[in-house]
mmCIF file of the N, C-alpha and C atoms, coordinates in Angstrom:
data_MODEL
# 
_entry.id   MODEL 
# 
loop_
_atom_site.group_PDB 
_atom_site.id 
_atom_site.type_symbol 
_atom_site.label_atom_id 
_atom_site.label_alt_id 
_atom_site.label_comp_id 
_atom_site.label_asym_id 
_atom_site.label_entity_id 
_atom_site.label_seq_id 
_atom_site.pdbx_PDB_ins_code 
_atom_site.Cartn_x 
_atom_site.Cartn_y 
_atom_site.Cartn_z 
_atom_site.occupancy 
_atom_site.B_iso_or_equiv 
_atom_site.pdbx_formal_charge 
_atom_site.auth_seq_id 
_atom_site.auth_comp_id 
_atom_site.auth_asym_id 
_atom_site.auth_atom_id 
_atom_site.pdbx_PDB_model_num 
ATOM 1   N N  . MET A 1 1  ? 0.495   -1.062 0.338  1.00 0.00 ? 1  MET A N  1 
ATOM 2   C CA . MET A 1 1  ? 0.026   -0.082 0.201  1.00 0.00 ? 1  MET A CA 1 
ATOM 3   C C  . MET A 1 1  ? 1.019   1.098  -0.033 1.00 0.00 ? 1  MET A C  1 
ATOM 4   N N  . SER A 1 2  ? 0.384   2.354  -0.710 1.00 0.00 ? 2  SER A N  1 
ATOM 5   C CA . SER A 1 2  ? 0.984   3.358  -0.787 1.00 0.00 ? 2  SER A CA 1 
ATOM 6   C C  . SER A 1 2  ? 0.720   4.628  -0.087 1.00 0.00 ? 2  SER A C  1 
ATOM 7   N N  . TYR A 1 3  ? 1.335   5.351  0.654  1.00 0.00 ? 3  TYR A N  1 
ATOM 8   C CA . TYR A 1 3  ? 0.977   6.598  1.555  1.00 0.00 ? 3  TYR A CA 1 
ATOM 9   C C  . TYR A 1 3  ? 1.536   7.851  0.959  1.00 0.00 ? 3  TYR A C  1 
ATOM 10  N N  . LEU A 1 4  ? 0.758   9.208  1.540  1.00 0.00 ? 4  LEU A N  1 
ATOM 11  C CA . LEU A 1 4  ? 1.060   10.421 1.785  1.00 0.00 ? 4  LEU A CA 1 
ATOM 12  C C  . LEU A 1 4  ? 0.943   11.212 3.205  1.00 0.00 ? 4  LEU A C  1 
ATOM 13  N N  . TYR A 1 5  ? 1.944   11.810 2.867  1.00 0.00 ? 5  TYR A N  1 
ATOM 14  C CA . TYR A 1 5  ? 1.799   12.291 3.775  1.00 0.00 ? 5  TYR A CA 1 
ATOM 15  C C  . TYR A 1 5  ? 1.820   13.680 3.907  1.00 0.00 ? 5  TYR A C  1 
ATOM 16  N N  . SER A 1 6  ? 1.093   14.446 4.986  1.00 0.00 ? 6  SER A N  1 
ATOM 17  C CA . SER A 1 6  ? 0.543   16.211 5.462  1.00 0.00 ? 6  SER A CA 1 
ATOM 18  C C  . SER A 1 6  ? 1.454   16.863 6.662  1.00 0.00 ? 6  SER A C  1 
ATOM 19  N N  . MET A 1 7  ? 1.664   17.557 5.725  1.00 0.00 ? 7  MET A N  1 
ATOM 20  C CA . MET A 1 7  ? 2.459   18.579 6.825  1.00 0.00 ? 7  MET A CA 1 
ATOM 21  C C  . MET A 1 7  ? 1.308   19.529 7.941  1.00 0.00 ? 7  MET A C  1 
ATOM 22  N N  . LYS A 1 8  ? 0.426   19.374 7.534  1.00 0.00 ? 8  LYS A N  1 
ATOM 23  C CA . LYS A 1 8  ? -0.852  19.893 8.531  1.00 0.00 ? 8  LYS A CA 1 
ATOM 24  C C  . LYS A 1 8  ? -0.825  19.215 9.719  1.00 0.00 ? 8  LYS A C  1 
ATOM 25  N N  . THR A 1 9  ? -1.568  18.215 9.180  1.00 0.00 ? 9  THR A N  1 
ATOM 26  C CA . THR A 1 9  ? -1.576  17.185 10.309 1.00 0.00 ? 9  THR A CA 1 
ATOM 27  C C  . THR A 1 9  ? -0.487  16.238 11.139 1.00 0.00 ? 9  THR A C  1 
ATOM 28  N N  . LYS A 1 10 ? 0.748   16.291 10.403 1.00 0.00 ? 10 LYS A N  1 
ATOM 29  C CA . LYS A 1 10 ? 2.166   15.625 10.904 1.00 0.00 ? 10 LYS A CA 1 
ATOM 30  C C  . LYS A 1 10 ? 1.525   14.060 10.585 1.00 0.00 ? 10 LYS A C  1 
ATOM 31  N N  . GLY A 1 11 ? 0.899   13.629 9.650  1.00 0.00 ? 11 GLY A N  1 
ATOM 32  C CA . GLY A 1 11 ? 0.005   12.389 9.582  1.00 0.00 ? 11 GLY A CA 1 
ATOM 33  C C  . GLY A 1 11 ? 0.368   12.064 8.142  1.00 0.00 ? 11 GLY A C  1 
ATOM 34  N N  . PHE A 1 12 ? 0.072   10.548 8.388  1.00 0.00 ? 12 PHE A N  1 
ATOM 35  C CA . PHE A 1 12 ? 0.284   9.439  6.735  1.00 0.00 ? 12 PHE A CA 1 
ATOM 36  C C  . PHE A 1 12 ? -1.425  9.483  6.241  1.00 0.00 ? 12 PHE A C  1 
ATOM 37  N N  . TYR A 1 13 ? -1.232  9.266  5.264  1.00 0.00 ? 13 TYR A N  1 
ATOM 38  C CA . TYR A 1 13 ? -2.614  8.826  5.244  1.00 0.00 ? 13 TYR A CA 1 
ATOM 39  C C  . TYR A 1 13 ? -2.589  7.792  3.773  1.00 0.00 ? 13 TYR A C  1 
ATOM 40  N N  . PRO A 1 14 ? -3.479  6.637  3.586  1.00 0.00 ? 14 PRO A N  1 
ATOM 41  C CA . PRO A 1 14 ? -3.048  5.868  2.408  1.00 0.00 ? 14 PRO A CA 1 
ATOM 42  C C  . PRO A 1 14 ? -3.599  6.739  0.907  1.00 0.00 ? 14 PRO A C  1 
ATOM 43  N N  . ALA A 1 15 ? -2.726  6.479  0.224  1.00 0.00 ? 15 ALA A N  1 
ATOM 44  C CA . ALA A 1 15 ? -2.709  6.892  -1.326 1.00 0.00 ? 15 ALA A CA 1 
ATOM 45  C C  . ALA A 1 15 ? -3.881  6.501  -2.295 1.00 0.00 ? 15 ALA A C  1 
ATOM 46  N N  . GLY A 1 16 ? -4.100  5.293  -2.022 1.00 0.00 ? 16 GLY A N  1 
ATOM 47  C CA . GLY A 1 16 ? -5.647  4.590  -2.829 1.00 0.00 ? 16 GLY A CA 1 
ATOM 48  C C  . GLY A 1 16 ? -6.793  5.311  -2.423 1.00 0.00 ? 16 GLY A C  1 
ATOM 49  N N  . GLU A 1 17 ? -7.822  5.513  -3.294 1.00 0.00 ? 17 GLU A N  1 
ATOM 50  C CA . GLU A 1 17 ? -8.842  6.188  -3.455 1.00 0.00 ? 17 GLU A CA 1 
ATOM 51  C C  . GLU A 1 17 ? -9.971  5.582  -2.351 1.00 0.00 ? 17 GLU A C  1 
ATOM 52  N N  . GLU A 1 18 ? -10.168 4.235  -2.760 1.00 0.00 ? 18 GLU A N  1 
ATOM 53  C CA . GLU A 1 18 ? -10.438 3.249  -1.389 1.00 0.00 ? 18 GLU A CA 1 
ATOM 54  C C  . GLU A 1 18 ? -10.147 3.701  -0.526 1.00 0.00 ? 18 GLU A C  1 
ATOM 55  N N  . GLU A 1 19 ? -9.086  3.284  -0.233 1.00 0.00 ? 19 GLU A N  1 
ATOM 56  C CA . GLU A 1 19 ? -8.518  4.143  1.470  1.00 0.00 ? 19 GLU A CA 1 
ATOM 57  C C  . GLU A 1 19 ? -8.767  4.776  2.030  1.00 0.00 ? 19 GLU A C  1 
ATOM 58  N N  . GLN A 1 20 ? -9.166  5.863  1.053  1.00 0.00 ? 20 GLN A N  1 
ATOM 59  C CA . GLN A 1 20 ? -9.487  6.819  1.503  1.00 0.00 ? 20 GLN A CA 1 
ATOM 60  C C  . GLN A 1 20 ? -10.723 7.592  1.914  1.00 0.00 ? 20 GLN A C  1 
ATOM 61  N N  . GLN A 1 21 ? -11.617 6.714  1.315  1.00 0.00 ? 21 GLN A N  1 
ATOM 62  C CA . GLN A 1 21 ? -13.198 6.737  1.529  1.00 0.00 ? 21 GLN A CA 1 
ATOM 63  C C  . GLN A 1 21 ? -13.444 7.170  2.360  1.00 0.00 ? 21 GLN A C  1 
ATOM 64  N N  . PRO A 1 22 ? -12.848 6.714  3.575  1.00 0.00 ? 22 PRO A N  1 
ATOM 65  C CA . PRO A 1 22 ? -13.380 6.767  5.736  1.00 0.00 ? 22 PRO A CA 1 
ATOM 66  C C  . PRO A 1 22 ? -12.692 8.200  5.812  1.00 0.00 ? 22 PRO A C  1 
ATOM 67  N N  . TYR A 1 23 ? -11.838 8.695  5.755  1.00 0.00 ? 23 TYR A N  1 
ATOM 68  C CA . TYR A 1 23 ? -11.149 10.176 5.413  1.00 0.00 ? 23 TYR A CA 1 
ATOM 69  C C  . TYR A 1 23 ? -12.416 11.006 4.854  1.00 0.00 ? 23 TYR A C  1 
ATOM 70  N N  . ILE A 1 24 ? -12.508 11.027 3.684  1.00 0.00 ? 24 ILE A N  1 
ATOM 71  C CA . ILE A 1 24 ? -13.347 11.708 3.004  1.00 0.00 ? 24 ILE A CA 1 
ATOM 72  C C  . ILE A 1 24 ? -14.754 11.705 3.796  1.00 0.00 ? 24 ILE A C  1 
ATOM 73  N N  . GLU A 1 25 ? -15.297 10.804 3.771  1.00 0.00 ? 25 GLU A N  1 
ATOM 74  C CA . GLU A 1 25 ? -16.658 10.793 4.419  1.00 0.00 ? 25 GLU A CA 1 
ATOM 75  C C  . GLU A 1 25 ? -16.765 11.088 5.922  1.00 0.00 ? 25 GLU A C  1 
ATOM 76  N N  . ALA A 1 26 ? -15.326 11.862 6.548  1.00 0.00 ? 26 ALA A N  1 
ATOM 77  C CA . ALA A 1 26 ? -15.259 11.964 7.605  1.00 0.00 ? 26 ALA A CA 1 
ATOM 78  C C  . ALA A 1 26 ? -15.105 13.227 8.021  1.00 0.00 ? 26 ALA A C  1 
ATOM 79  N N  . ALA A 1 27 ? -14.531 13.891 6.347  1.00 0.00 ? 27 ALA A N  1 
ATOM 80  C CA . ALA A 1 27 ? -13.914 15.122 6.223  1.00 0.00 ? 27 ALA A CA 1 
ATOM 81  C C  . ALA A 1 27 ? -13.058 15.351 7.215  1.00 0.00 ? 27 ALA A C  1 
ATOM 82  N N  . THR A 1 28 ? -12.134 14.334 6.868  1.00 0.00 ? 28 THR A N  1 
ATOM 83  C CA . THR A 1 28 ? -10.823 14.634 7.977  1.00 0.00 ? 28 THR A CA 1 
ATOM 84  C C  . THR A 1 28 ? -9.740  14.453 7.246  1.00 0.00 ? 28 THR A C  1 
ATOM 85  N N  . LEU A 1 29 ? -9.216  14.645 5.912  1.00 0.00 ? 29 LEU A N  1 
ATOM 86  C CA . LEU A 1 29 ? -8.759  14.145 5.072  1.00 0.00 ? 29 LEU A CA 1 
ATOM 87  C C  . LEU A 1 29 ? -8.263  15.305 4.153  1.00 0.00 ? 29 LEU A C  1 
ATOM 88  N N  . PRO A 1 30 ? -6.841  15.814 4.532  1.00 0.00 ? 30 PRO A N  1 
ATOM 89  C CA . PRO A 1 30 ? -5.996  16.895 4.500  1.00 0.00 ? 30 PRO A CA 1 
ATOM 90  C C  . PRO A 1 30 ? -5.945  17.432 2.945  1.00 0.00 ? 30 PRO A C  1 
ATOM 91  N N  . ASP A 1 31 ? -6.181  18.420 2.544  1.00 0.00 ? 31 ASP A N  1 
ATOM 92  C CA . ASP A 1 31 ? -5.502  18.828 1.313  1.00 0.00 ? 31 ASP A CA 1 
ATOM 93  C C  . ASP A 1 31 ? -4.386  18.996 1.047  1.00 0.00 ? 31 ASP A C  1 
ATOM 94  N N  . ASP A 1 32 ? -3.069  18.963 1.834  1.00 0.00 ? 32 ASP A N  1 
ATOM 95  C CA . ASP A 1 32 ? -1.978  19.182 1.181  1.00 0.00 ? 32 ASP A CA 1 
ATOM 96  C C  . ASP A 1 32 ? -1.211  17.600 1.509  1.00 0.00 ? 32 ASP A C  1 
ATOM 97  N N  . ARG A 1 33 ? -1.610  16.562 1.198  1.00 0.00 ? 33 ARG A N  1 
ATOM 98  C CA . ARG A 1 33 ? -1.335  15.551 1.050  1.00 0.00 ? 33 ARG A CA 1 
ATOM 99  C C  . ARG A 1 33 ? -0.152  15.648 0.158  1.00 0.00 ? 33 ARG A C  1 
ATOM 100 N N  . GLN A 1 34 ? 0.884   14.471 0.298  1.00 0.00 ? 34 GLN A N  1 
ATOM 101 C CA . GLN A 1 34 ? 2.253   14.593 -0.421 1.00 0.00 ? 34 GLN A CA 1 
ATOM 102 C C  . GLN A 1 34 ? 2.783   13.403 -0.554 1.00 0.00 ? 34 GLN A C  1 
ATOM 103 N N  . ALA A 1 35 ? 2.934   13.141 -1.547 1.00 0.00 ? 35 ALA A N  1 
ATOM 104 C CA . ALA A 1 35 ? 3.304   11.532 -2.068 1.00 0.00 ? 35 ALA A CA 1 
ATOM 105 C C  . ALA A 1 35 ? 5.023   11.142 -1.224 1.00 0.00 ? 35 ALA A C  1 
ATOM 106 N N  . ILE A 1 36 ? 5.269   9.915  -0.532 1.00 0.00 ? 36 ILE A N  1 
ATOM 107 C CA . ILE A 1 36 ? 6.458   9.354  0.142  1.00 0.00 ? 36 ILE A CA 1 
ATOM 108 C C  . ILE A 1 36 ? 6.715   7.734  -0.568 1.00 0.00 ? 36 ILE A C  1 
ATOM 109 N N  . SER A 1 37 ? 7.673   7.669  -0.750 1.00 0.00 ? 37 SER A N  1 
ATOM 110 C CA . SER A 1 37 ? 7.808   6.294  -1.303 1.00 0.00 ? 37 SER A CA 1 
ATOM 111 C C  . SER A 1 37 ? 7.431   5.822  -0.059 1.00 0.00 ? 37 SER A C  1 
ATOM 112 N N  . ASP A 1 38 ? 7.448   4.110  -0.637 1.00 0.00 ? 38 ASP A N  1 
ATOM 113 C CA . ASP A 1 38 ? 6.824   3.125  0.326  1.00 0.00 ? 38 ASP A CA 1 
ATOM 114 C C  . ASP A 1 38 ? 8.455   2.761  1.208  1.00 0.00 ? 38 ASP A C  1 
ATOM 115 N N  . GLU A 1 39 ? 9.305   2.841  0.432  1.00 0.00 ? 39 GLU A N  1 
ATOM 116 C CA . GLU A 1 39 ? 10.862  2.796  1.067  1.00 0.00 ? 39 GLU A CA 1 
ATOM 117 C C  . GLU A 1 39 ? 11.022  3.679  2.082  1.00 0.00 ? 39 GLU A C  1 
ATOM 118 N N  . ASP A 1 40 ? 11.058  4.959  2.572  1.00 0.00 ? 40 ASP A N  1 
ATOM 119 C CA . ASP A 1 40 ? 10.943  6.326  3.493  1.00 0.00 ? 40 ASP A CA 1 
ATOM 120 C C  . ASP A 1 40 ? 9.790   5.988  4.136  1.00 0.00 ? 40 ASP A C  1 
ATOM 121 N N  . TYR A 1 41 ? 8.509   5.371  3.496  1.00 0.00 ? 41 TYR A N  1 
ATOM 122 C CA . TYR A 1 41 ? 7.660   5.291  4.843  1.00 0.00 ? 41 TYR A CA 1 
ATOM 123 C C  . TYR A 1 41 ? 7.871   3.859  5.854  1.00 0.00 ? 41 TYR A C  1 
ATOM 124 N N  . ALA A 1 42 ? 8.509   3.014  4.910  1.00 0.00 ? 42 ALA A N  1 
ATOM 125 C CA . ALA A 1 42 ? 8.902   2.150  6.557  1.00 0.00 ? 42 ALA A CA 1 
ATOM 126 C C  . ALA A 1 42 ? 10.322  2.428  6.991  1.00 0.00 ? 42 ALA A C  1 
ATOM 127 N N  . ALA A 1 43 ? 11.031  2.994  5.922  1.00 0.00 ? 43 ALA A N  1 
ATOM 128 C CA . ALA A 1 43 ? 11.800  3.663  6.980  1.00 0.00 ? 43 ALA A CA 1 
ATOM 129 C C  . ALA A 1 43 ? 11.709  4.275  8.199  1.00 0.00 ? 43 ALA A C  1 
ATOM 130 N N  . PHE A 1 44 ? 10.631  5.324  8.345  1.00 0.00 ? 44 PHE A N  1 
ATOM 131 C CA . PHE A 1 44 ? 10.113  6.293  9.159  1.00 0.00 ? 44 PHE A CA 1 
ATOM 132 C C  . PHE A 1 44 ? 9.730   5.404  10.254 1.00 0.00 ? 44 PHE A C  1 
ATOM 133 N N  . PHE A 1 45 ? 9.198   4.762  10.023 1.00 0.00 ? 45 PHE A N  1 
ATOM 134 C CA . PHE A 1 45 ? 8.310   3.782  10.674 1.00 0.00 ? 45 PHE A CA 1 
ATOM 135 C C  . PHE A 1 45 ? 8.966   2.554  11.188 1.00 0.00 ? 45 PHE A C  1 
ATOM 136 N N  . ASN A 1 46 ? 9.866   2.048  11.070 1.00 0.00 ? 46 ASN A N  1 
ATOM 137 C CA . ASN A 1 46 ? 11.274  1.590  11.532 1.00 0.00 ? 46 ASN A CA 1 
ATOM 138 C C  . ASN A 1 46 ? 12.383  1.747  11.312 1.00 0.00 ? 46 ASN A C  1 
ATOM 139 N N  . PRO A 1 47 ? 12.590  2.472  12.044 1.00 0.00 ? 47 PRO A N  1 
ATOM 140 C CA . PRO A 1 47 ? 14.598  2.918  11.767 1.00 0.00 ? 47 PRO A CA 1 
ATOM 141 C C  . PRO A 1 47 ? 15.364  2.356  12.393 1.00 0.00 ? 47 PRO A C  1 
ATOM 142 N N  . PRO A 1 48 ? 16.448  2.463  11.575 1.00 0.00 ? 48 PRO A N  1 
ATOM 143 C CA . PRO A 1 48 ? 17.828  1.522  12.124 1.00 0.00 ? 48 PRO A CA 1 
ATOM 144 C C  . PRO A 1 48 ? 18.072  1.996  13.693 1.00 0.00 ? 48 PRO A C  1 
ATOM 145 N N  . ASP A 1 49 ? 18.483  1.307  14.427 1.00 0.00 ? 49 ASP A N  1 
ATOM 146 C CA . ASP A 1 49 ? 19.388  1.400  15.723 1.00 0.00 ? 49 ASP A CA 1 
ATOM 147 C C  . ASP A 1 49 ? 20.167  2.654  15.355 1.00 0.00 ? 49 ASP A C  1 
ATOM 148 N N  . GLY A 1 50 ? 19.504  4.058  16.439 1.00 0.00 ? 50 GLY A N  1 
ATOM 149 C CA . GLY A 1 50 ? 20.086  5.021  16.619 1.00 0.00 ? 50 GLY A CA 1 
ATOM 150 C C  . GLY A 1 50 ? 19.550  6.277  15.916 1.00 0.00 ? 50 GLY A C  1 
ATOM 151 N N  . CYS A 1 51 ? 18.375  5.729  15.284 1.00 0.00 ? 51 CYS A N  1 
ATOM 152 C CA . CYS A 1 51 ? 18.031  6.207  14.446 1.00 0.00 ? 51 CYS A CA 1 
ATOM 153 C C  . CYS A 1 51 ? 16.586  6.784  14.882 1.00 0.00 ? 51 CYS A C  1 
ATOM 154 N N  . TYR A 1 52 ? 15.999  8.014  14.765 1.00 0.00 ? 52 TYR A N  1 
ATOM 155 C CA . TYR A 1 52 ? 14.748  8.221  14.919 1.00 0.00 ? 52 TYR A CA 1 
ATOM 156 C C  . TYR A 1 52 ? 13.777  9.033  13.658 1.00 0.00 ? 52 TYR A C  1 
ATOM 157 N N  . GLY A 1 53 ? 12.389  8.996  13.787 1.00 0.00 ? 53 GLY A N  1 
ATOM 158 C CA . GLY A 1 53 ? 11.678  9.619  13.091 1.00 0.00 ? 53 GLY A CA 1 
ATOM 159 C C  . GLY A 1 53 ? 11.560  11.296 13.203 1.00 0.00 ? 53 GLY A C  1 
ATOM 160 N N  . VAL A 1 54 ? 11.975  12.263 12.495 1.00 0.00 ? 54 VAL A N  1 
ATOM 161 C CA . VAL A 1 54 ? 11.261  13.554 12.416 1.00 0.00 ? 54 VAL A CA 1 
ATOM 162 C C  . VAL A 1 54 ? 10.427  13.835 11.678 1.00 0.00 ? 54 VAL A C  1 
ATOM 163 N N  . PHE A 1 55 ? 9.727   14.545 11.808 1.00 0.00 ? 55 PHE A N  1 
ATOM 164 C CA . PHE A 1 55 ? 8.474   15.584 10.888 1.00 0.00 ? 55 PHE A CA 1 
ATOM 165 C C  . PHE A 1 55 ? 8.662   16.905 11.684 1.00 0.00 ? 55 PHE A C  1 
ATOM 166 N N  . ASP A 1 56 ? 9.234   17.554 10.449 1.00 0.00 ? 56 ASP A N  1 
ATOM 167 C CA . ASP A 1 56 ? 8.903   19.115 10.434 1.00 0.00 ? 56 ASP A CA 1 
ATOM 168 C C  . ASP A 1 56 ? 8.914   19.499 9.371  1.00 0.00 ? 56 ASP A C  1 
ATOM 169 N N  . GLU A 1 57 ? 8.950   21.207 8.805  1.00 0.00 ? 57 GLU A N  1 
ATOM 170 C CA . GLU A 1 57 ? 8.690   21.473 8.097  1.00 0.00 ? 57 GLU A CA 1 
ATOM 171 C C  . GLU A 1 57 ? 9.615   20.749 6.356  1.00 0.00 ? 57 GLU A C  1 
ATOM 172 N N  . ALA A 1 58 ? 10.583  20.203 6.861  1.00 0.00 ? 58 ALA A N  1 
ATOM 173 C CA . ALA A 1 58 ? 11.084  19.929 6.011  1.00 0.00 ? 58 ALA A CA 1 
ATOM 174 C C  . ALA A 1 58 ? 10.032  18.347 5.535  1.00 0.00 ? 58 ALA A C  1 
ATOM 175 N N  . GLY A 1 59 ? 9.495   18.270 6.239  1.00 0.00 ? 59 GLY A N  1 
ATOM 176 C CA . GLY A 1 59 ? 8.470   16.605 6.259  1.00 0.00 ? 59 GLY A CA 1 
ATOM 177 C C  . GLY A 1 59 ? 9.376   15.514 7.083  1.00 0.00 ? 59 GLY A C  1 
ATOM 178 N N  . PRO A 1 60 ? 8.565   14.557 6.512  1.00 0.00 ? 60 PRO A N  1 
ATOM 179 C CA . PRO A 1 60 ? 9.402   12.790 7.506  1.00 0.00 ? 60 PRO A CA 1 
ATOM 180 C C  . PRO A 1 60 ? 10.818  12.788 6.898  1.00 0.00 ? 60 PRO A C  1 
ATOM 181 N N  . TYR A 1 61 ? 11.528  12.913 8.181  1.00 0.00 ? 61 TYR A N  1 
ATOM 182 C CA . TYR A 1 61 ? 12.715  11.670 7.831  1.00 0.00 ? 61 TYR A CA 1 
ATOM 183 C C  . TYR A 1 61 ? 13.323  11.281 9.068  1.00 0.00 ? 61 TYR A C  1 
ATOM 184 N N  . LEU A 1 62 ? 14.058  10.506 8.625  1.00 0.00 ? 62 LEU A N  1 
ATOM 185 C CA . LEU A 1 62 ? 15.140  9.738  9.603  1.00 0.00 ? 62 LEU A CA 1 
ATOM 186 C C  . LEU A 1 62 ? 16.412  10.903 10.220 1.00 0.00 ? 62 LEU A C  1 
ATOM 187 N N  . ASP A 1 63 ? 16.570  11.036 11.350 1.00 0.00 ? 63 ASP A N  1 
ATOM 188 C CA . ASP A 1 63 ? 17.615  11.879 12.368 1.00 0.00 ? 63 ASP A CA 1 
ATOM 189 C C  . ASP A 1 63 ? 18.369  10.701 12.705 1.00 0.00 ? 63 ASP A C  1 
ATOM 190 N N  . GLY A 1 64 ? 19.831  11.073 13.572 1.00 0.00 ? 64 GLY A N  1 
ATOM 191 C CA . GLY A 1 64 ? 20.519  10.229 14.441 1.00 0.00 ? 64 GLY A CA 1 
ATOM 192 C C  . GLY A 1 64 ? 21.712  9.797  14.432 1.00 0.00 ? 64 GLY A C  1 
# 
């Protein structure tokens, strides 16, 4: 599954239209979604030892 991220909410959302439907129905899908690669998404949530995920004005990335 592919994901998008939002700077407004500092959150991740599914990229597929069907998977986004609950967010659309709840009017909670932010309008600033940007693509993130599957590799970067996986690394953000499973960082290597000594690294941690950061979410700032540059977007999500690993630091450490």
